[in-house]
C-alpha positions as CSV (number, residue, x, y, z in Angstrom):
1,M,49.6,-36.6,36.0
2,L,47.7,-39.4,36.6
3,F,44.9,-38.3,39.8
4,L,42.5,-41.1,41.6
5,A,40.5,-40.4,43.6
6,V,39.2,-43.2,46.5
7,V,36.2,-42.6,48.9
8,F,36.1,-45.4,51.9
9,S,33.4,-46.1,54.1
10,G,33.4,-45.3,58.0
11,C,34.4,-48.2,60.5
12,S,35.2,-49.2,63.6
13,R,38.6,-49.4,63.8
14,A,40.6,-47.0,63.8
15,E,42.5,-48.3,59.9
16,P,44.5,-45.9,57.9
17,K,42.9,-44.0,54.5
18,I,44.2,-43.1,51.4
19,A,42.4,-40.1,50.4
20,F,44.5,-39.6,46.9
21,G,46.8,-40.6,45.2
22,F,49.0,-40.7,41.9
23,I,50.8,-42.5,40.1
24,Q,53.7,-41.5,37.2
25,L,56.1,-42.8,34.7
26,V,59.4,-40.9,35.1
27,Y,62.7,-41.3,32.6
28,Y,65.9,-40.3,34.6
29,Q,69.1,-40.4,32.2
30,D,72.6,-42.6,32.4
31,K,74.9,-43.2,30.7
32,N,73.6,-45.5,28.2
33,K,69.7,-44.8,28.0
34,P,67.1,-44.2,29.8
35,Q,65.6,-45.8,32.9
36,E,62.5,-46.2,33.6
37,Y,60.9,-45.4,37.3
38,F,57.7,-44.5,38.5
39,S,56.7,-42.1,40.6
40,F,54.0,-42.8,44.0
41,F,52.5,-40.4,46.0
42,I,49.5,-40.8,48.1
43,I,47.2,-38.3,50.5
44,P,47.7,-41.0,53.6
45,E,45.5,-40.3,56.3
46,D,44.7,-41.9,59.8
47,D,42.9,-41.0,63.1
48,D,45.7,-41.0,65.5
49,G,47.8,-38.6,63.5
50,L,50.5,-39.2,60.2
51,E,52.7,-40.4,63.0
52,N,51.2,-43.2,63.1
53,L,51.9,-44.4,60.0
54,E,54.8,-47.2,59.4
55,D,54.2,-48.6,55.6
56,L,52.8,-48.3,52.3
57,Y,53.0,-51.5,50.0
58,L,53.6,-51.0,45.9
59,Y,52.0,-54.8,44.5
60,H,51.9,-55.7,40.9
61,D,50.0,-59.0,41.7
62,R,50.1,-60.6,38.0
63,E,54.0,-59.8,37.8
64,Q,54.4,-60.6,40.9
65,L,56.5,-57.7,42.1
66,R,55.9,-55.7,45.1
67,W,57.5,-51.8,46.2
68,H,58.1,-51.6,50.4
69,I,58.6,-48.0,51.7
70,K,58.2,-47.4,55.2
71,S,58.2,-44.3,57.0
72,D,61.6,-43.3,57.4
73,D,62.4,-44.0,53.6
74,W,59.2,-42.3,52.3
75,I,59.1,-38.8,50.0
76,S,57.0,-36.5,52.4
77,Y,56.1,-33.0,51.2
78,T,52.6,-30.4,52.2
79,H,50.7,-29.3,49.2
80,E,47.7,-26.7,49.4
81,E,47.4,-28.0,53.0
82,K,47.8,-31.3,51.9
83,T,50.4,-34.1,53.4
84,W,52.2,-36.3,50.9
85,I,53.6,-39.7,50.8
86,G,55.9,-42.0,48.7
87,S,58.8,-42.8,46.6
88,R,60.3,-41.0,43.5
89,S,62.6,-44.5,42.8
90,I,59.9,-47.0,41.9
91,A,61.9,-49.6,39.3
92,I,62.8,-53.5,38.4
93,G,66.1,-53.4,37.4
94,E,68.6,-52.6,35.0
95,D,67.0,-52.6,31.1
96,E,64.1,-53.8,32.3
97,I,60.9,-52.3,31.8
98,L,58.5,-51.4,34.2
99,P,54.4,-54.2,33.6
100,R,51.5,-51.6,32.9
101,G,48.4,-52.6,33.3
102,Q,47.1,-53.4,37.9
103,Y,48.5,-51.9,40.4
104,R,47.2,-52.3,43.9
105,A,48.7,-49.9,46.8
106,V,48.9,-51.0,50.4
107,L,49.3,-48.2,53.7
108,V,49.4,-49.7,57.1
109,N,50.4,-47.9,60.5
110,K,50.9,-49.4,63.4
111,G,48.6,-50.4,64.8
112,G,48.8,-53.4,62.2
113,E,45.3,-51.5,60.9
114,K,45.5,-51.1,56.6
115,S,43.8,-50.0,53.5
116,E,44.2,-50.6,50.1
117,R,43.2,-49.6,47.0
118,N,43.2,-51.1,43.3
119,F,44.1,-48.7,39.8
120,S,45.9,-48.9,36.5
121,F,48.2,-48.1,34.9
122,D,48.9,-48.3,31.1
123,A,50.9,-45.9,30.3
124,P,52.5,-46.4,26.6
125,E,55.5,-48.6,26.6
126,E,57.5,-46.5,24.5
127,P,57.7,-42.3,25.5
128,R,57.0,-39.9,22.9
129,F,59.6,-37.4,22.3
130,P,63.5,-38.1,23.2
131,F,65.3,-37.8,25.5
132,P,65.3,-34.2,26.4
133,N,68.9,-32.1,27.5
134,L,69.9,-29.3,29.2
135,E,72.4,-26.7,28.5
136,I,73.1,-23.3,30.9
137,S,76.4,-21.6,30.2
138,G,77.3,-18.0,29.9
139,G,74.3,-16.6,32.1
140,S,71.8,-18.5,29.7
141,Y,69.8,-22.1,29.0
142,T,69.2,-23.7,26.3
143,V,66.0,-26.5,26.0
144,T,65.9,-29.6,23.9
145,S,63.0,-30.9,24.3
146,S,59.5,-31.9,21.8
147,Y,58.4,-32.5,25.9
148,P,54.7,-30.0,26.3
149,V,55.9,-28.6,29.8
150,N,59.4,-28.4,30.4
151,R,60.5,-26.8,34.5
152,L,63.8,-26.2,35.6
153,V,63.9,-27.8,39.1
154,C,66.5,-25.8,41.0
155,Y,68.7,-26.8,44.7
156,D,71.5,-25.6,46.7
157,E,74.9,-26.7,47.4
158,Q,73.9,-29.6,50.5
159,G,71.6,-31.4,46.9
160,K,68.1,-29.6,49.0
161,Y,65.4,-28.8,46.9
162,V,65.0,-24.6,46.5
163,F,62.7,-23.6,43.8
164,T,61.2,-25.0,40.2
165,A,60.7,-22.7,37.4
166,R,58.5,-23.3,35.0
167,L,60.3,-22.2,31.2
168,D,57.8,-20.3,28.8
169,T,60.2,-20.5,26.6
170,L,63.1,-23.0,25.5
171,S,66.0,-20.3,26.0
172,G,66.7,-16.9,27.7
173,S,68.7,-15.6,30.4
174,V,68.3,-17.5,34.4
175,N,68.0,-13.8,35.4
176,D,64.2,-13.8,33.8
177,L,63.4,-17.2,36.1
178,N,64.1,-15.4,40.1
179,I,66.1,-18.8,41.2
180,P,66.6,-17.1,44.4
181,A,70.1,-16.8,45.2
182,P,70.3,-20.1,47.4
183,A,70.2,-22.4,44.6
184,R,73.8,-23.7,42.4
185,T,72.6,-26.7,41.2
186,A,69.8,-27.3,38.4
187,A,68.1,-30.0,36.4
188,L,65.0,-30.2,33.8
189,W,61.9,-31.9,34.1
190,A,60.6,-32.3,30.5
191,E,56.6,-33.8,31.5
192,D,53.9,-35.3,29.3
193,A,50.9,-35.3,30.8
194,E,48.5,-36.7,28.7
195,Y,50.6,-40.2,28.5
196,F,51.3,-39.9,32.5
197,M,55.3,-40.0,31.4
198,S,58.6,-37.5,32.1
199,A,62.0,-36.6,32.5
200,Y,64.3,-35.4,34.4
201,T,68.3,-34.9,33.3
202,D,71.4,-34.8,35.2
203,V,71.8,-31.4,37.0
204,T,73.7,-28.9,36.2
205,A,75.5,-25.8,37.4
206,L,73.7,-22.9,37.1
207,R,76.0,-20.2,37.3
């Protein structure tokens, strides 16, 4: 993943801040060929609390592209006591690749105050590895993947996230992964951190 540290000077108005962020290219499984999406998240700060935040924008000014993520729509999660907000579904359209180069993130609160940050994303336009595959049958899993890191992302019967298991081997027993009992399905998350790329397969039944 590409992590971006951001430092802001103090100001008289209670504008929000982007303390940290990352952007990553993710290939999602599709019928014809994998589709490109960005996974884009920031650590926001606002003196009036995170509930005062309203809009997050991502721009690619050269290509005149804009994505608008409203507070009702963004994904929010907490990791190591830090709250992240963003989206895993930044895309253009079918069969179109996302442009590389400079992007601009803008965070706006309910009072209209905002802050922004420019950063670059220059991952290769072609994946280094073929799209991976996950098979689970008879209590065993088999992964076909050349990606350096592979994980099973597990969900319950309602499709809610439950657990992530890092795979030290590309085949083995599902029971050895210590997946919690509520998990019913899993997808493979394969990551190429050096080039800021990942691949995410369709879900399949765990049992």
